[in-house]
N, C-alpha and C positions, 0 to 999 in steps of 0.2 A: 419594400418601403422603410427607409431608415427611421421614419418618424413612428413607425408600429414597432420597429425593433426596439427603440428606446422606451416605450410604452410596455414593451415585455420586461423591462428592467435592465436592459443593456447600455452601456456607456457607448456613445457614438462621437467620434470627433471629426470636423467640427459638428457641433449639435444641430439637429434639426430645427428650423426656425418658422415661425408664424406670427402674425400678431392681431390681438384681439380688435375688432372693428376694421380689419384690414380692407373690407370693402366698404366704403363709405366716401363722406363727404369732402376728405381731403383730395380726392382724386377728380380731375376735370372730366374724365370718361363716365364716373359714376353721376355726377350732377346732370350730365347730358341724358343719362337714362332715367333718371329721377324726374326730370320736367317732362319727360316723354311720357311717364307713368301717369303723371298729375298728382298723385298723392300718395303719403308713404305706404298706407296699408295695400293700395292697387300695386304699389311696386312689389310689395310680400307675397301678394297672390295672384301673381301674373307669371307663370313658369318662365317663358322665355325671357323676360326682363331681369326676373330675380336669378335665373342661371347666368345671364350676362354678367351681371355686378359681381356675382360669386368668382366668375373666372377671370375678370379684369386684372385683379392684383396678383393673380399666378401668371398670367401672361406678362404682365410687366416686371415683376419683382423675382419670380421663380420660387415662391416660398414653398416649403416642404408639404404644406397642408393648406387644404381650402376649407374655409367654415361656410357652411349653408347660409346664405342671406336670407333671414327673416327675423321676427321680433319675438322674445318671449312671452307677449302679450296676445298672440295670435290664439293660444289656449284658451284664455277667458273668453275670447271672442267666439271660440267653438262651443264653449259651455253656456252660451247664451248672454253674456254681458256686453253691452254695447262698448265699442271703443273708437275713439277718434284721437288725433294727434293735433295739438296746436303748434303751429310754426314758431320755433324758438323758445317753446316752453316744455314740450313733451306731451306724454300721453293723458288722455282723461277718460275715466270710467265713471258711470253712476256709482257712487259707494254701496257696498253690498249690505244690505239690510239684514238684521238678526233675524227676520221672520221669514226670510227667503230661502227656498230649497232650490238647489243647483240642479240641472238636467243634463244628462250626458248624451241624448239623442242625436243632437246636431253635430257633434265633435267632428266625427270623420268627413262629412260632406265640407265642412269649413277649412279644415287643413289639407284637404285633399290635394289642392295646388301646390303646398309646400312639399308633399311627396313627390309630386311631378317634378319639382325644381331639382330635388336630390337624383332622381334618375337622370335627368338631363345634364346635370353637373358631372355625375360620376362617368357617364359616357363620354363626356369631353374633355375630362382631365387626363393629364399624361399618367402612364401606369404607375410611375414612381410617386405619385403626389397622393397623399392621404385625403379623404374627405370626412370631416367632421360634422355629425350631426349634433343638435343641442336643443336642450329646454332649459327654461327658467326654473331654479329650485322651487320646491312648493312655498317654502316660507316667503321667498322673494316675491314670487308671483302673487300671494295673499296679500302682501303689503300693499300692492297696487290695486288689487280687487277690493279690499275692505276700505282704505283711504281714498281710493278714487284718483290718485295722482302721485308722481314721484316728487322729488325735489325738496322733500321736507323731512321731518323726523318721523312720520308715519306714527302719529301720536295714536290714531285710533285704533289700529290693530294692537298696539302696545297696551293700551288701556284694557280693550277687550279680552286680550290674554289673561289679565288679572281678573276681569268682572265677569267674561263669560267665556271661559275656556274652554266648555262643550262647542261653542259656536265655531271657535277657531279650529277646534279638533276636527269638526265636521268638513270645513273648508279644506283643511289639510289633507285629509283622508281623500276626498272628491279629487283633488288635484293630483295626489299621488298616483292614485289609480289611473286618471287620465294621462299623465306624464308617461307612465309606463307603456300604455297603448300607442301614445303618439311617438315615443321614440322607437319602439317595436316597428311602427311603421317606417320610420327612416332607415333603421337598418335593413329592413326588408328591401327598401329601395334603393340602397347600395352605400349608405354612410358607412365607412370602416371603423369607426369609433364613435362616441358620443361625449358631450360635455354638459354638465350641470352647473348654471350660473346661479350662485347664491350671493348675489351682489350686495344683499342687505343682510347678510348673517350676522355682522357684528352689532347690529342694533339691538340683540337679545341678550339677556343675562345667562349665566351657565346652564340654569334648570331649563328655560325655554330652548336655548339653543340645542341641549341634547333632545327635546321632544319636537321642536319646529324644524331644525335643520338636520340633525343626524339621523333620527329614527326615520323620516321619511326618505332620506337619501339610502339608507340601508335597505327599506322596502323596494326601492326602484333598482338598485344595483342587484340584489338578489333575485328579483324577478327577470331582470334582463340576462343575467348569467346562467339562471337557469333554462332559459330558452336559446340563449347564444354563449355557450361555454367560453369561447374565445375572445369574446368581445371586451374591449378596455374601454374604461370609463373614467374621464377627467371630471374632478370637482374643483369648483372655484369657490371656497367659503370665504369671501372678501372682509377683511377686518376682523378675522376670528380671535386673532390674537393666542392666548394661552390655551384656547379650545382646539387649536389646530392640530395638535398631537392626538387628542382624543378623536377627533373627526377624520384623520388620517388612519388611525388603527382600527375605527369600529364602523365607519361608513360603508365600506365595502370598493371605494374607490381605487384604481390603479395609480394614479397620478392627482397631485395636488397644485393648483394653481397658486401662486404667491402674489398677493398684492404689493405694492410699491414698499408700504412700510414694514414688511416682514424680512428681517435677517436670514438669509439663506443658511448660514452656517447654524444659527440658533434652530431653525426650523429643521434642519439634519437632525440637531440632537434631540429633538421631541417627538419625531415621528419615526415608524418603524424602520429598520435598518433597510437601506438600499431603494427607499421610497424614491418615486420618480417625481421630480417637481418641474414646474413650469412658469416661468416668469422670470424677472420682475422687475424690468428697467422702468424707471420712472417715465410716463408718457410726457411730462414737459421736456424731458431731455431731448425727445424726438423732435420736438418744435424748435428747441434750441440749435441742435446740431453742432457743427465744430466740436473743439476740444473737450467742452463738458460731455457731450453725447459719447464721443469716442474713448474718453478715458473711462467714464463709469461702464460703459460696454466692455471694454478689455477687462475692468475689474470684475465684472460679471461673470466673463468667459474664464477667467483664471479660476474663480471660486466654483465654477461647474466642471472644470475639467476632470475627467476621471470617474465622474458620477452620471447616472443616467438623468440628462436634462435636456428641455425643450426651451429653447429660447423664445421669449415672448416679453410683453410689457406686463406691468402689474396693474394696468386697467387698459381701457380702449383708446386707440387713436383718438386724437382731438382734431376737429375739422381744420384747424389751423396749421397743422402738420405740412411742410413743402415735401410734395413726394421725392425730392432728390435727396431728402435726407433718410428716406426709407431705403433708397438705393444705396446709400453709403453704408447704413447699419448693415444691409445685407452683404456688401463687399467686404465689410469687417469680418463678419461670421463666417463668410466662405474661407476667408485666408487666415484663419486663426490657427 
């Protein structure tokens, strides 16, 4: 698998490519399965359907990696926090109260269907296509658990991080241990590598970034690599700014996903030598297509040439992206 070859630090040309949220609402095939499932959580927890939507973009575009179709908030559900999705608005959870002690007893039973999806996808994928398992980074998942929803500034967790740091530390500790178990299950089920999505890493100042983002990530990577010495782990500390170098050097990840606002050359300068990077085309360009997308994509490819790089976006595909633009992107990458 050339995807894993790059994760081992080897430049490959043209670079392997996949796209965050490549299985999703921009595809009519996905929308048909989504309607069949009835609601988003049911789709995530029905292995036949979740496996099908994971495989759809591989069949259609020939990406070098498939990423498990699921959601980072399945884990809070497994920890006993109720979850539902409001159409057009996103997830809703009852905000976690400071007096509540989370329990882990139900975890494996809730996410068992996700592990079954991993098994089914790995059995159906072409041998040369990698399967990425994933989880939300503890800090990001905690943001949703404490504030009860996304789409804002996560003001409650930011306030409690100062007013009641022991409470936040307890949540992060529970999430870190649960994430280790969850990702171990995905690896055992057939995931070739895993990714940690710290989508809200950038809301924390440096001292909290170290305690909430880097430290839990290091615990997760250390535990996974102790059990699976060859396992490769991708981290995505979105909007981490100047903390990116410290994250790359100390968190234990093998590759760093770059968001759209991060300059690749500058990231290379502050991160360990020969760090593997993933990213970071602006998702808006995938919507626009044409010369804007093609010019930016070719510039990114030129910048990545000679280095271990995985072609991706700086964030996920949006629902308004025409599938033919994705096809064109893959044609350009393949002919680079």
